C-alpha positions in Angstrom: -73.5 -26.7 -139.2 -73.2 -23.7 -137.0 -76.0 -25.2 -134.9 -74.2 -28.4 -134.6 -71.0 -26.6 -133.5 -73.1 -24.7 -131.0 -74.6 -27.9 -129.6 -71.1 -29.5 -129.3 -70.1 -26.7 -126.9 -70.0 -27.9 -123.3 -72.7 -26.6 -121.0 -71.1 -24.3 -118.4 -72.7 -26.4 -115.5 -71.4 -29.6 -117.1 -68.0 -28.1 -117.6 -67.9 -27.0 -114.0 -68.8 -30.4 -112.7 -66.2 -32.0 -115.0 -63.5 -29.8 -113.6 -64.6 -30.7 -110.1 -64.6 -34.3 -111.0 -61.1 -34.1 -112.3 -59.9 -32.4 -109.2 -61.5 -35.1 -107.0 -59.9 -37.9 -109.1 -56.5 -36.2 -108.8 -56.9 -35.7 -105.1 -57.9 -39.4 -104.7 -54.8 -40.5 -106.7 -52.5 -38.4 -104.6 -54.1 -39.6 -101.4 -53.9 -43.2 -102.6 -50.2 -42.9 -103.4 -49.5 -41.2 -100.0 -51.7 -43.8 -98.2 -49.8 -46.6 -99.9 -46.5 -45.0 -98.9 -47.7 -44.6 -95.3 -48.9 -48.2 -95.2 -45.4 -49.4 -96.3 -43.9 -47.2 -93.7 -46.2 -48.4 -91.0 -45.7 -52.0 -92.0 -42.0 -51.4 -92.1 -41.7 -53.7 -95.2 -38.4 -51.9 -96.1 -36.8 -52.7 -92.8 -35.1 -55.9 -91.8 -37.0 -57.9 -89.2 -34.5 -57.0 -86.4 -35.1 -53.3 -86.9 -38.9 -53.2 -87.1 -41.0 -51.5 -84.4 -44.2 -52.8 -82.8 -46.5 -49.8 -83.2 -49.1 -51.4 -81.0 -46.8 -50.7 -78.1 -46.7 -46.9 -78.7 -47.5 -45.2 -75.4 -49.0 -41.9 -76.2 -48.5 -39.1 -73.7 -51.8 -37.2 -73.5 -50.4 -34.1 -71.9 -48.1 -33.6 -74.9 -51.0 -34.2 -77.3 -52.9 -31.4 -75.6 -49.9 -29.2 -75.7 -49.4 -29.7 -79.4 -53.0 -28.7 -80.1 -52.8 -25.6 -77.8 -49.6 -24.5 -79.5 -51.1 -24.9 -82.9 -54.0 -22.6 -81.9 -51.6 -20.0 -80.6 -49.6 -20.3 -83.9 -52.8 -19.4 -85.8 -53.3 -16.1 -83.9 -50.7 -14.0 -85.8 -52.3 -14.8 -89.1 -55.8 -13.9 -87.8 -54.4 -10.7 -86.3 -52.8 -9.8 -89.7 -56.1 -10.5 -91.5 -57.8 -8.1 -89.2 -55.1 -5.5 -89.9 -55.8 -5.8 -93.6 -59.5 -5.0 -93.0 -58.4 -1.9 -91.2 -56.1 -1.0 -94.0 -58.9 -1.4 -96.5 -61.3 0.8 -94.4 -63.4 -2.0 -92.9 -62.4 -2.3 -89.3 -63.6 -5.3 -87.4 -63.3 -6.5 -83.8 -60.5 -8.8 -82.8 -63.0 -11.5 -81.7 -64.9 -11.3 -85.1 -61.6 -11.8 -86.9 -60.5 -14.7 -84.7 -63.9 -16.4 -85.0 -64.1 -16.2 -88.8 -60.4 -17.1 -89.2 -60.5 -20.1 -87.0 -63.8 -21.4 -88.2 -62.7 -21.0 -91.8 -59.7 -23.3 -91.1 -62.1 -26.3 -91.3 -63.0 -25.3 -94.9 -59.5 -26.0 -96.1 -60.2 -29.7 -96.2 -62.6 -29.3 -99.1 -60.9 -29.8 -102.4 -59.9 -26.6 -104.1 -59.2 -24.7 -100.9 -61.8 -22.0 -101.6 -64.3 -23.1 -99.0 -62.1 -21.7 -96.2 -62.2 -18.2 -97.7 -66.0 -18.5 -98.3 -66.6 -19.4 -94.7 -64.5 -16.4 -93.5 -66.4 -14.1 -95.8 -69.8 -15.3 -94.7 -69.0 -15.1 -91.0 -67.4 -11.6 -91.2 -70.2 -10.2 -93.5 -72.6 -9.3 -90.6 -69.8 -7.0 -89.3 -70.3 -4.8 -92.3 -67.5 -6.2 -94.5 -68.5 -6.8 -98.2 -67.8 -10.3 -99.4 -65.3 -9.0 -102.0 -63.2 -7.3 -99.4 -63.0 -10.4 -97.2 -62.0 -12.5 -100.2 -59.3 -10.1 -101.2 -57.9 -9.8 -97.7 -58.0 -13.6 -97.2 -56.1 -14.1 -100.5 -53.4 -11.7 -99.4 -53.2 -13.1 -95.8 -53.0 -16.7 -97.0 -50.3 -16.0 -99.6 -48.4 -13.9 -97.1 -48.3 -16.8 -94.7 -47.2 -19.2 -97.4 -44.5 -16.8 -98.6 -43.1 -16.4 -95.0 -43.3 -20.2 -94.6 -41.3 -20.7 -97.8 -38.7 -18.1 -96.6 -38.6 -19.7 -93.1 -38.1 -23.1 -94.7 -35.3 -22.0 -97.0 -33.4 -19.9 -94.4 -33.6 -22.6 -91.7 -32.7 -25.3 -94.2 -29.4 -23.4 -94.7 -28.8 -23.4 -91.0 -29.8 -27.0 -90.3 -29.9 -29.0 -93.6 -32.3 -32.0 -93.4 -30.6 -33.8 -96.2 -31.9 -34.8 -99.6 -35.7 -35.4 -100.0 -35.4 -38.1 -102.7 -37.0 -35.8 -105.2 -34.0 -34.9 -107.2 -33.7 -31.3 -105.7 -32.2 -30.1 -102.5 -34.7 -28.6 -100.0 -33.0 -25.2 -100.4 -33.6 -25.2 -104.1 -37.2 -26.2 -103.6 -37.6 -23.5 -100.9 -36.4 -20.9 -103.4 -39.1 -22.0 -105.9 -41.8 -21.9 -103.2 -40.8 -18.4 -102.3 -41.2 -17.3 -105.9 -44.6 -19.0 -106.3 -46.0 -17.6 -103.1 -44.1 -14.3 -102.9 -44.6 -12.9 -106.4 -48.4 -12.4 -106.1 -47.7 -10.4 -102.9 -45.4 -7.7 -104.4 -47.3 -4.4 -104.2 -47.0 -3.8 -107.9 -48.4 -7.3 -108.8 -51.1 -7.4 -106.2 -52.3 -3.8 -106.8 -52.4 -4.5 -110.6 -54.6 -7.6 -110.0 -56.9 -5.6 -107.7 -57.1 -2.8 -110.3 -58.1 -5.3 -113.0 -60.8 -6.8 -110.7 -62.0 -3.2 -109.9 -62.3 -2.5 -113.6 -64.3 -5.8 -114.3 -66.4 -6.1 -111.2 -68.6 -3.2 -110.3 -69.2 -4.3 -106.7 -65.4 -4.3 -106.0 -65.0 -1.0 -107.7 -67.4 0.6 -105.2 -65.0 -0.4 -102.4 -62.3 1.9 -103.6 -59.6 -0.2 -101.9 -56.4 1.6 -101.1 -53.2 0.1 -102.6 -51.1 -2.3 -100.5 -47.7 -0.9 -99.5 -44.4 -2.6 -98.7 -45.0 -1.8 -95.0 -48.1 -4.0 -95.0 -46.2 -6.8 -96.6 -43.4 -6.5 -94.0 -45.9 -6.6 -91.1 -47.6 -9.6 -92.5 -44.3 -11.5 -93.1 -43.2 -10.8 -89.6 -46.4 -11.8 -88.0 -46.9 -15.0 -89.9 -43.2 -15.9 -89.4 -43.8 -15.9 -85.6 -46.7 -18.2 -86.3 -44.5 -20.7 -88.1 -42.0 -20.7 -85.2 -44.8 -21.6 -82.8 -46.0 -24.3 -85.2 -42.5 -25.7 -84.9 -43.0 -26.0 -81.2 -46.2 -27.8 -81.8 -44.4 -30.4 -84.0 -41.8 -30.8 -81.2 -44.6 -31.4 -78.7 -46.1 -34.1 -80.9 -42.7 -35.8 -81.1 -42.7 -35.8 -77.3 -46.1 -37.4 -77.3 -45.2 -40.3 -79.7 -41.5 -41.1 -79.8 -40.1 -43.5 -77.2 -36.9 -41.4 -77.0 -38.0 -37.9 -78.0 -35.5 -35.1 -78.7 -34.9 -32.4 -76.1 -35.8 -28.8 -77.0 -32.7 -27.3 -78.4 -32.2 -24.6 -81.0 -31.3 -27.2 -83.6 -34.4 -29.2 -82.8 -36.6 -26.2 -83.0 -35.1 -25.1 -86.3 -35.6 -28.5 -87.9 -39.2 -28.8 -86.6 -40.1 -25.3 -87.8 -38.4 -25.7 -91.2 -40.1 -29.1 -91.6 -43.6 -28.0 -90.9 -43.2 -24.8 -92.9 -41.8 -26.7 -95.9 -44.5 -29.4 -95.7 -47.4 -27.0 -95.3 -46.4 -24.8 -98.2 -45.9 -27.8 -100.4 -49.3 -29.1 -99.4 -50.8 -25.7 -100.1 -49.5 -25.6 -103.7 -50.9 -29.0 -104.5 -54.4 -27.5 -105.0 -56.3 -30.8 -105.4 -55.1 -32.1 -102.0 -57.6 -30.6 -99.5 -55.7 -29.0 -96.7 -52.5 -30.5 -98.1 -53.8 -33.8 -96.8 -51.3 -36.5 -97.4 -48.7 -34.2 -99.0 -47.8 -32.6 -95.7 -47.6 -35.8 -93.8 -45.4 -37.4 -96.5 -43.0 -34.4 -96.4 -42.9 -34.4 -92.6 -42.1 -38.1 -92.5 -39.0 -37.4 -94.7 -37.9 -34.1 -93.1 -38.2 -35.3 -89.5 -36.8 -38.7 -90.1 -33.6 -38.0 -88.2 -35.5 -37.8 -84.9 -36.5 -41.4 -84.6 -37.6 -44.7 -86.3 -39.5 -44.1 -89.5 -42.8 -45.7 -88.3 -42.9 -43.5 -85.2 -42.2 -40.4 -87.3 -45.0 -41.4 -89.7 -47.4 -41.9 -86.8 -46.4 -38.5 -85.4 -47.1 -36.8 -88.7 -50.6 -38.4 -89.0 -51.4 -37.7 -85.3 -50.3 -34.1 -85.8 -53.0 -33.7 -88.5 -55.7 -35.3 -86.3 -54.6 -33.3 -83.3 -54.8 -30.0 -85.2 -58.2 -30.8 -86.7 -59.5 -31.6 -83.3 -58.2 -28.3 -81.9 -59.7 -26.4 -84.9 -63.1 -28.1 -84.4 -63.2 -27.3 -80.7 -62.4 -23.6 -81.2 -64.9 -23.5 -84.1 -67.6 -25.0 -81.9 -66.8 -22.7 -79.0 -66.9 -19.5 -81.1 -69.4 -20.2 -83.8 -72.4 -19.8 -81.6 -71.2 -16.6 -79.9 -71.7 -14.0 -82.7 -69.8 -10.7 -82.3 -72.0 -7.8 -81.4 -72.4 -5.2 -84.1 -71.3 -2.5 -81.7 -68.5 -4.5 -80.1 -65.7 -2.1 -79.3 -62.4 -2.4 -81.2 -59.6 -4.1 -79.3 
């Protein structure tokens, strides 16, 4: 009988593949729902015939598409810089180029379900600089959650300044922003984060050998400030995409910048928390379509959200291709 019970236990490899399969199915369901929603939006089936827009007549403005991509790359720099600062804090200094190369190349890994591939790529690329894999993983975890926490705070604060209206989800964006702050911010509190690292140190001998110093509130403050600047620049990238797509794009005012920044921060954090959606694919676009709906006709806003994703992926791929082949020199001086 005991043997029968033992045989009924699931093989670890089979269990792992089962979990992956469930994640893939959930991701497909979410993408299917979002795709259906986008299709209805693009087909404008909810609009009367006299208010529908012929999307085939959209005249894209290439210069603004390029501007949106460049602004996105600039927006990623504060996070890469903060990730480098964390390595310095933990006693593993790396060059600025090495940090930028690993951070930007790792961005492409976020489109793999589970979101772990981005961190794995970073760790692999930074390892030749003398950084143990465990340290890279821990610093990446802290940097990513810092960015998401600052995004949630930016979204919540800016929503109070320039409310986008109800999302049709039963909650006001401000209430959802408060929940997002809690989910992303609690793991960053020094007491919580240091406790988790201490437990890992006790369980994993390799990490114990690193003797990582505790994270202080000052480190968190620096990270929140740096990544908040990044969100503000992402807002400009969203505005640039609206210039590229909308027939009557909004001018750059404080109110417009606030709404674009809050929208992309809110949508990105929501997509991040939906773990089964690679890179928040679909979730972010759906949220942006709602949050930016006041800027123009729904089909144009939907097209802008989708093109923003494609534009950012193209920018990430170009930078990854440009930096991957130029490896940082082991003796490269610190910037």
